[in-house]
N, C-alpha and C positions, 0 to 999 in steps of 0.2 A: 126169797121167800118163806124154804122153810121154817128161819125166826120164826116169821109173821105167824106161820100155821102153826106151829105148836106153842107159839104166847096167845093163841086164840083171837090173832087179829083178823079181819078182813082182808081179802087181796087190795095190790092198790088199784084205780081205776083204769092203770096199765102201768109202762115202763115211764120213769121217772122223764128221760127225755122227750119220751111222745106227750107225755102231760104239759111239759113246760112247753114245747114248740107251738104248743095252741093256743096254750093261756098268753105267750107272746104275742102270737099272730091277732088273737082277739084284742089285747091292749094298745096294739100297734092300727088297729082298724080305726080310723079317723082322730087319733092322735095328733096334736101338732108340733111335738116337740118332746124334747128329753124329759121336760117334768111332769108332761101330762102321764107319758109313757110309763115312766115308772110310778107314778102313782094310781096309776090304772092296775099294775102289775102287783104293787104292794095289797089294793082292794081286792085282788083274786086271791090272795094267802101264799103270793112268791115272794121270797126272799129277794133282794136285789142288792147287788155289792157290785159297787163302779171303781173303775179301775182310774187311775190319773196317770197324766204324762210324768215323767220323771225331769222333761226340759222345760215345762212349763205347767208348773205346779198350780192345781185348779184347773185345767184342760181335763175335761175326760177323754180316754182315748178308748175305752173298753166298757163293757160289763160281762156280769156272770149272775145266772139266776139258778135259783134251788129252791125244793119244795119242802117244809117243815121238817126233821127229821123223822124215819119212820125205817124200817126194817134194816136198818145198820147194827151191826153187832156194836159198833160204838155208839150208836145214837147220831152218828154226825149227819149232816146234809152233803148231798152229793152237789157240786157246781157244775152248771155248763156255761161255759161264752156262748155269746151269741150266734158266733160265726160257728160253732160247733154245731149248735140246732138244726140250723140253716143256714148257707151261705148269705140268704139275701136279709137272714138278721143280725148278722154284724153292726155293729156303732155307724162304720162308716157309710156304711148301704142305709141305711134306717136315716141317716143326716140328709144323704141326699135325695131322700124319698121324701123328708121332711120340707127340704129346700125348692124343690120342684112343686111339693103343692103350694107354698108359701108365695112362690113367683106366678103359679095360676090363678091364685085365690086373690091374691093382691097386687095393684098396680100400682101404688103410692110408695111400695118398698117399705111401710109400717111393719115392724113387727108385730106377729100376732099378740093377742092377750094373753095371760097367763091363765091356764085353766078355772083358778078360783074366779079368775076377773068373771068367767063367762058363767060361772055358776054350774060346776062341773055336778056338785054334788057330793065330792071327797068332804067326808068329814072326819081324814085320818090323819089329816095335817098337810103343812106344804110340803115345797119343793126341798125347803132347807131341813127336814125332817132325819132323823137317822137313818141310816144307811146300816141295812141287816147284814 
């Protein structure tokens, strides 16, 4: 904080962990899967880094989020794993939630449409976008 004050920068809206926890919860509300969730986070200015399985390449086993760099002496972002923000924000917990929501909302067993097919209004790229 001292570095921000001496540089004439405004103080952050709160500790990064608290700001990220609120943005992750906001992105989670109403999302139907990983792609939509990650798109919502990116649209809210959150950097998202996916962690992939070493046994099953292509399988996402976790994630971390960060705000754009600010207030650190080296200008690096501070990353937090979802489960470190709150236990219910770990990827397995989110996947269980999405599976429960999907089972409650569909009886045909069909996978929900992608957020772009539903017209989510996101114009920042699709699920294949670059991971920050």
